[in-house]
C-alpha positions in Angstrom: 86.4 88.2 98.2 82.7 88.3 99.1 81.8 90.6 101.9 81.2 87.7 104.3 84.3 86.2 103.3 87.0 86.1 106.0 90.6 85.8 105.0 93.5 86.5 107.5 97.1 86.2 106.9 100.1 85.9 109.1 103.9 86.3 108.1 106.2 84.5 110.3 109.3 86.1 111.6 112.8 85.0 112.7 114.2 81.6 111.2 110.9 80.3 110.2 110.3 83.3 107.7 113.1 81.8 105.7 110.9 79.1 104.6 107.3 80.1 105.2 106.1 83.3 103.4 102.5 83.4 104.9 100.0 81.3 106.9 96.4 82.2 106.0 93.1 81.3 107.1 90.0 81.5 104.8 86.2 81.0 105.4 83.2 82.0 103.4 81.5 81.4 100.1 83.0 82.8 96.8 81.0 85.0 94.7 82.0 83.1 91.6 81.5 79.1 91.1 85.3 78.8 90.6 88.4 80.8 90.5 91.9 80.5 88.8 94.6 80.9 91.4 97.9 82.3 89.9 101.1 80.6 90.9 103.3 82.0 93.7 106.6 80.5 92.6 106.6 78.2 95.5 104.7 75.3 97.1 101.2 76.0 99.0 99.6 73.6 101.6 96.0 73.8 102.5 94.2 71.9 105.3 90.5 71.7 104.4 88.1 71.9 107.3 84.9 72.5 105.5 83.4 71.3 102.2 85.8 69.5 99.6 87.4 71.6 97.1 88.0 70.3 93.4 91.4 71.5 92.2 93.2 71.0 89.0 96.6 72.2 88.2 98.1 73.6 85.0 95.3 75.8 84.4 92.8 73.0 84.4 94.8 70.6 82.2 96.4 68.5 85.1 95.1 65.8 87.1 91.7 66.5 89.0 92.3 66.4 92.7 89.3 66.4 95.2 90.7 68.0 98.3 88.6 66.5 101.1 91.0 67.0 104.0 94.0 68.9 102.4 96.1 69.6 99.4 99.8 70.2 98.6 100.1 72.3 95.5 103.7 72.3 93.8 105.5 75.3 92.1 104.5 75.9 88.6 104.1 78.9 86.1 100.5 78.2 85.5 97.3 78.7 87.5 95.3 76.2 89.4 91.7 75.8 88.8 89.7 76.0 92.1 86.4 75.0 92.7 84.8 74.8 96.3 81.9 72.4 96.6 80.3 74.6 99.5 81.5 77.1 102.0 85.3 77.4 101.9 87.0 76.6 105.4 90.7 76.2 105.1 94.0 77.1 106.7 97.0 77.0 104.6 100.6 77.8 104.2 102.4 79.6 101.3 106.2 78.5 101.3 109.0 80.8 100.5 110.8 79.6 97.3 113.2 77.7 99.5 110.5 76.2 101.8 108.8 73.2 100.1 111.5 70.4 101.2 112.1 72.2 104.7 108.7 73.2 105.6 106.7 70.5 104.0 109.2 67.7 103.7 108.6 67.2 100.0 110.9 67.4 97.0 109.6 70.5 95.0 110.8 68.7 91.8 108.4 65.8 92.4 105.5 68.5 92.7 106.1 70.6 89.8 102.7 71.4 88.2 100.8 68.9 90.4 98.1 69.0 93.5 98.4 66.0 95.8 96.9 65.2 99.2 98.3 66.4 102.6 98.0 63.1 104.5 101.1 63.8 106.6 99.3 66.9 108.1 96.3 64.9 109.3 97.2 65.4 112.9 97.3 69.1 112.5 94.0 69.1 110.7 92.5 67.1 113.5 93.7 69.9 116.0 92.3 72.7 113.8 88.8 71.2 113.4 88.3 71.6 117.4 89.1 75.3 117.1 87.2 78.3 115.7 89.6 81.2 116.4 91.7 82.2 113.3 94.7 83.4 115.3 94.6 80.3 117.3 94.6 77.9 114.4 97.4 79.9 112.6 99.4 79.4 115.9 99.0 75.8 115.7 100.1 75.5 112.1 103.1 77.7 113.0 104.2 75.5 115.8 103.8 72.5 113.5 105.9 74.0 110.8 108.6 75.0 113.3 108.7 71.3 114.0 109.0 70.2 110.4 111.7 72.8 109.7 113.9 71.3 112.8 113.5 67.8 111.2 114.2 68.9 107.6 116.6 71.7 107.9 119.7 69.8 108.4 119.1 68.1 105.1 119.3 71.3 103.0 121.7 71.0 100.1 125.0 72.8 100.3 123.8 75.0 97.2 120.9 76.5 99.3 122.6 79.7 100.3 123.5 80.5 96.6 120.0 79.7 95.4 118.6 81.9 98.3 120.8 84.8 97.0 119.6 84.2 93.4 115.9 84.3 94.7 116.6 87.6 96.3 118.3 89.0 93.5 115.4 87.9 91.1 112.7 89.0 93.4 114.3 92.6 93.4 114.7 92.7 89.9 112.9 90.0 88.0 113.8 91.5 84.6 117.6 91.0 85.5 119.3 88.4 83.1 120.0 85.0 84.8 123.3 84.8 83.4 124.2 88.2 85.3 122.8 86.8 88.6 125.0 83.8 88.1 128.1 85.9 87.5 127.4 88.0 90.4 127.4 84.8 92.6 130.5 83.3 90.9 128.5 80.6 89.4 128.1 79.2 86.1 124.5 79.6 84.5 124.3 75.7 84.4 125.2 75.3 88.1 122.7 78.0 89.1 120.1 76.3 86.9 120.7 72.9 88.6 120.7 74.1 92.2 117.6 76.5 91.6 115.7 73.6 90.1 116.7 71.4 93.0 115.7 73.8 95.8 112.9 75.7 94.3 111.4 73.4 91.8 111.6 75.8 88.9 114.2 77.2 86.6 115.7 80.6 87.6 114.2 81.9 84.2 110.7 80.5 85.0 110.8 81.7 88.6 111.7 85.3 87.3 108.7 85.4 84.9 106.3 84.2 87.7 107.9 87.0 89.9 107.5 89.6 87.6 104.0 88.7 86.9 103.2 88.6 90.6 104.5 92.2 90.8 102.4 93.2 88.0 99.1 91.5 89.5 99.9 93.1 92.9 100.1 96.7 91.5 96.8 96.4 89.4 93.9 98.5 90.5 91.1 96.4 88.9 88.6 99.1 89.4 90.1 101.5 86.9 90.9 101.3 83.2 94.3 99.9 82.6 96.6 100.9 79.6 98.3 97.5 78.9 100.7 99.0 76.3 102.0 101.4 79.0 102.2 98.7 81.4 104.2 96.5 79.1 106.8 99.3 78.3 107.0 100.2 82.0 107.6 96.7 83.2 110.1 95.6 80.6 107.9 93.5 78.1 108.9 93.8 74.5 105.3 94.9 73.4 101.8 94.3 74.6 101.6 91.1 72.7 104.5 89.8 74.8 102.8 90.9 77.8 99.5 89.1 76.9 101.3 85.8 76.2 102.8 86.0 79.7 99.7 87.0 81.3 97.7 84.3 79.8 100.1 81.6 80.7 100.2 83.0 84.3 96.6 83.6 85.1 94.7 81.4 82.3 93.2 84.3 80.8 93.9 87.6 78.9 94.7 90.9 80.8 91.4 92.6 79.9 89.5 89.4 80.7 91.1 89.2 84.0 90.1 92.7 85.0 86.7 92.4 83.6 86.1 89.2 85.6 87.3 91.2 88.8 84.9 94.0 88.1 82.0 91.8 87.3 82.2 89.8 90.4 83.6 92.1 93.1 83.2 95.5 91.6 85.3 98.3 93.4 85.7 96.2 96.5 89.3 95.4 97.5 90.5 91.8 96.6 93.5 89.7 96.7 95.4 89.7 93.6 95.7 86.5 91.6 92.5 84.9 92.5 90.6 85.6 89.1 86.9 84.5 89.1 85.7 82.3 86.5 82.8 84.1 84.8 82.7 83.7 81.0 81.0 80.7 79.5 84.2 79.0 78.2 85.9 79.3 81.5 82.6 78.1 83.4 82.5 75.0 81.1 85.9 74.1 82.0 85.2 74.7 85.6 82.3 72.5 85.5 84.2 69.6 83.6 87.0 69.7 86.2 
C-alpha cells in the first residue's frame, strides 16, 4: 500500500464470525495503475464510495465490470484484475467460505468466477457516504450483515455443518487428501463434493489449492530473496515447476515476477499479501485493455 493509503480491517466475533471473515475500509491511491487480487476461497462484497473501479474476474479474461457503486466477487481460483479510475474509497466484506448465501443472500454457485453489481446493498452505501470515520462505517456494515444473516440463516442446507468441518480440516492442512477428509466425516467423496460446491461454490480440491496458496502468500517476505525450490519442498508441491503452475493460476504471474512487482512498487514497506501490482509491459497492456 502507498504511505497515504488507509486500510483498516475488523474481524467479527460471535455468531457473525461464522459467515464473515472480515470487514474492511480502504481509502487512498495505489502506487501502481492496477493490481491483481488473489482469490480468498470465498465471496467478497465491496461498496464503492469514491471513483469507479474497473474489475475483470478470472485473471482479466472474464466479463468487464465497472463498479460505480459496488461489486460482489464470487469464489474462484484465479485473481481479479482491479483498476481504480481515481482514488480508491471503499468499504467491503470478505465472507467466510460458508458466508456467501447467508451474509450476502446469493448462491455462490451462480457467482463462481464472476464480478457483479451490489444493488441490494444500495441503502447501506447511502448510509456510508454520509460518514467519514472508518470505525463507524465498519459498524454500520456489521449491523447490516447481522440483519442479512438473520434472514438467510434459516435456509442453510443440511450439509452445512459437514461442509464447515471439511473447511476447517482443509484450512488446517490444505495438503490433506479430500478423500481422507470425507472418510473422517463419514461421507463419500462424491457427497462431500456436492455439499461443498453448494455451500462454498468451489470443489473441496480447488478450495484446498486456494487455501494452500493463501498460506504461502501470507508467509512471504517480499523484501528478501526467496528460494522457490525450498518453498516447494517445504509446502508439499512436487517440485518447483508444480509450484509455479499453481502460483501462476492463483496470482496471474510467476513467483519471481510477483515478488519483483512488490519490490518495484513498495520496496521494503509492509504490504497486504495477494494484491500484486501490475508493473511489466504485458500486464500493463492487459490492465489498459480491461
